[in-house]
C-alpha positions in Angstrom: -46.8 30.3 49.8 -46.3 30.7 53.6 -46.6 33.9 55.5 -42.8 34.1 56.0 -42.0 34.2 52.3 -44.7 36.7 51.7 -43.5 39.1 54.4 -39.8 38.8 53.3 -39.4 39.8 49.6 -35.7 38.8 49.8 -36.5 35.2 50.7 -35.2 32.6 48.2 -38.5 30.8 48.5 -41.0 32.5 46.2 -39.0 35.7 46.1 -35.9 37.2 44.6 -32.5 35.9 45.8 -30.3 38.6 47.4 -27.6 39.8 44.9 -25.0 39.5 47.6 -25.8 35.8 47.9 -25.7 35.3 44.2 -22.4 37.1 43.8 -20.8 35.0 46.6 -22.2 31.8 45.3 -21.1 32.6 41.7 -17.6 33.5 42.9 -17.2 30.3 44.7 -18.6 28.2 41.8 -16.2 29.8 39.4 -13.3 29.3 41.8 -14.1 25.6 42.0 -14.5 25.4 38.2 -11.1 27.0 37.9 -9.6 24.3 40.1 -11.4 21.5 38.3 -10.3 22.9 34.9 -6.7 23.2 36.0 -6.7 19.7 37.4 -8.1 18.4 34.1 -5.0 19.9 32.3 -2.7 18.2 34.8 -4.4 14.8 34.4 -4.4 15.2 30.6 -0.6 15.6 30.7 -0.2 12.6 32.9 -2.4 10.4 30.8 -1.2 11.7 27.4 -2.0 9.1 24.7 -4.7 7.4 26.7 -7.8 7.6 24.4 -10.2 6.6 27.1 -8.9 9.3 29.5 -9.0 11.8 26.7 -12.7 11.1 26.1 -13.6 11.4 29.8 -11.7 14.7 30.0 -13.6 16.1 27.0 -16.8 15.2 28.7 -15.7 16.8 31.9 -14.6 20.0 30.1 -18.0 20.2 28.5 -19.6 20.1 31.9 -17.3 22.8 33.1 -18.3 25.0 30.2 -22.0 24.5 30.9 -21.6 25.2 34.6 -19.6 28.3 33.7 -22.3 29.5 31.4 -24.9 29.1 34.2 -22.6 30.9 36.6 -22.2 33.7 34.1 -26.0 34.1 33.7 -26.4 34.3 37.5 -23.6 36.8 37.7 -25.2 39.0 35.1 -28.4 39.2 37.1 -26.3 40.4 40.1 -24.7 43.2 38.1 -21.4 41.5 37.2 -19.2 42.5 34.3 -19.7 40.6 31.1 -16.0 40.7 30.4 -14.0 37.5 30.7 -10.6 39.1 30.0 -9.8 42.8 29.9 -6.7 45.0 29.6 -6.7 48.5 30.8 -7.7 50.6 27.8 -4.6 52.8 28.0 -2.4 49.7 27.9 -4.5 48.0 25.2 -4.0 51.0 22.9 -0.3 50.5 23.1 -0.7 46.8 22.0 -2.4 48.0 18.9 0.6 50.1 17.9 3.3 47.5 18.8 3.5 43.8 17.9 3.6 41.3 20.8 7.1 39.8 21.0 8.5 36.7 22.5 9.4 36.7 26.2 13.1 37.6 26.4 13.7 37.1 30.2 11.8 35.4 33.0 9.5 38.0 34.7 8.7 37.3 38.4 5.0 37.3 39.2 3.5 37.5 42.7 0.2 35.4 42.9 -2.2 36.1 45.7 -5.2 33.9 46.5 -6.6 32.5 49.8 -7.6 29.3 48.0 -4.5 27.1 48.3 -5.5 24.8 45.5 -6.1 27.6 43.1 -2.9 29.2 44.2 -0.9 26.1 43.4 -2.5 25.6 40.0 -1.8 29.2 39.0 1.8 28.9 40.0 2.1 25.6 38.1 0.6 27.3 34.9 3.0 30.3 35.1 6.1 28.2 35.8 5.3 25.9 33.0 5.1 28.9 30.7 8.6 30.1 31.8 7.7 32.6 34.5 9.0 32.8 38.0 6.2 32.7 40.5 5.9 33.6 44.2 2.7 32.9 46.1 0.9 34.6 49.0 -2.3 33.3 50.7 -3.6 36.7 51.9 -3.5 40.4 51.2 -1.3 40.8 54.3 1.2 38.2 53.1 1.3 39.8 49.7 2.1 43.2 51.2 4.8 41.7 53.4 6.5 40.0 50.5 6.1 43.0 48.2 7.3 45.6 50.7 10.6 43.6 51.2 11.5 43.6 47.5 9.2 45.9 45.5 11.4 46.1 42.5 11.6 42.3 42.0 8.0 41.7 40.8 7.0 42.6 37.3 3.3 41.7 37.9 0.9 40.8 40.7 -2.0 38.5 40.0 -4.6 39.2 42.7 -7.8 37.5 43.9 -10.6 39.8 44.9 -12.6 37.8 47.5 -10.3 37.3 50.5 -10.8 37.5 54.2 -9.6 40.4 56.3 -8.2 42.3 53.4 -9.8 41.9 50.0 -8.2 42.4 46.6 -9.3 46.0 46.1 -7.7 47.1 49.4 -4.6 45.1 48.7 -4.4 46.7 45.2 -4.4 50.2 46.6 -1.9 49.4 49.3 0.5 47.9 46.7 0.3 51.1 44.7 1.2 53.1 47.9 4.4 51.1 48.0 5.1 51.2 44.3 3.0 53.4 42.1 3.7 51.7 38.8 3.3 48.1 39.9 1.1 46.2 37.2 -1.8 44.3 38.9 -4.2 41.9 37.2 -7.3 41.0 39.1 -8.3 37.3 38.8 -11.7 36.5 40.4 -14.9 34.6 39.9 -17.2 37.6 40.3 -16.9 41.4 40.3 -19.6 44.0 39.6 -19.2 46.0 36.5 -19.1 49.4 38.2 -16.4 48.1 40.7 -14.2 46.9 37.9 -14.6 50.2 36.1 -13.5 52.0 39.2 -10.5 49.8 39.6 -9.5 50.3 36.0 -9.7 54.0 36.4 -7.5 53.7 39.5 -4.8 52.0 37.4 -5.6 48.3 37.4 -3.7 46.7 34.5 -5.9 43.8 33.7 -8.8 41.5 34.6 -9.4 37.8 34.4 -12.7 36.1 35.2 -12.5 32.5 36.4 -12.7 29.8 35.1 -10.0 30.1 32.5 -7.8 27.7 30.5 -4.0 27.8 31.0 -3.7 29.2 27.5 -6.1 32.1 28.2 -4.2 32.9 31.4 -0.7 32.9 29.8 -1.9 34.9 26.8 -3.4 37.6 29.0 -0.4 37.8 31.3 2.0 38.1 28.3 -0.1 40.8 26.7 -0.2 42.8 30.0 3.5 42.5 30.5 4.2 43.6 26.9 1.8 46.6 27.1 3.5 47.7 30.4 6.9 47.4 28.7 5.7 49.6 25.8 4.2 52.1 28.3 7.5 52.4 30.2 9.4 52.9 26.9 7.1 55.7 25.9 7.4 57.3 29.3 11.2 57.2 29.0 11.1 58.8 25.6 8.7 61.6 26.9 11.0 62.3 29.8 14.1 62.5 27.5 12.3 65.1 25.4 11.3 67.2 28.4 14.8 67.2 30.1 17.3 69.6 28.6 20.5 68.1 27.2 23.4 68.3 29.7 25.5 71.3 29.1 28.7 70.6 27.1 32.0 72.0 28.1 33.0 74.9 25.9 36.4 75.1 24.0 39.4 76.0 26.1 40.0 79.8 26.1 42.5 80.9 23.5 45.4 82.8 25.0 46.3 86.0 23.1 49.7 85.8 21.4 50.9 89.2 22.5 50.0 88.3 26.1 52.1 85.1 25.8 55.0 87.2 24.5 54.7 89.6 27.4 54.6 86.8 30.0 57.7 85.2 28.4 59.6 88.5 28.6 58.7 89.0 32.2 59.9 85.5 32.9 63.2 86.1 31.2 63.7 89.4 33.0 63.1 87.7 36.4 65.7 84.9 35.5 68.3 87.6 34.5 67.9 89.4 37.9 68.2 86.1 39.7 71.4 85.2 37.9 72.9 88.7 38.5 72.1 88.4 42.2 73.7 85.0 42.5 77.1 86.3 41.1 77.5 88.9 43.8 
């Protein structure tokens, strides 16, 4: 062991690897695995029925799973969450009370990722499942699009590690524009305490790359359903709190004697008028 590695306990040679380096490397590995996994699905569709291609793709998927397991073990040592998919506990509780139903309309989803290939694959997966998808390559682009039409988007899928403005800052700025916007964080690495903090701040869901298309769509649908149930419950609660609009009371009943008196006064006035006209 040389003197440099002995004097620097953070040196990768003979010492511990800095957690920041591990987290960055793990995030990048998982991003690449996500791209490879998504590309495999596209190739499988193009070569459907080809037995040789199917066997090669199965081998490739096995390698992706092994690499993902290694990345997960590295992430655990750096304090990463052990969750692969997570829905905010408050929303998850509503899913236990209500059955997940088929998608009635086409929700519009804003996807944010600085990795262009990952962005294109995510959009392709969502569109194939019947969703409308708009993409943004940075937090700033995301905020620009969202600020123009905040009511259009039913969900935002947001990467965490992005230059200039990361996913956490973008999330908080989105909620400044529209407090109830559902946001799912999709990233290759996040520390457990940071994810816990974001969940407490209102994050709707979490996805850890790499994921299969089926896992992504299942999670997105569950989050959208739980948000729908939450909005319905809030509407019911507000309806109970607000008083019912006052109903107009019955028209006042005119006293019969009063009506007779008014008729007599009218007749008397007409008699005077006729008398004056004959003079």
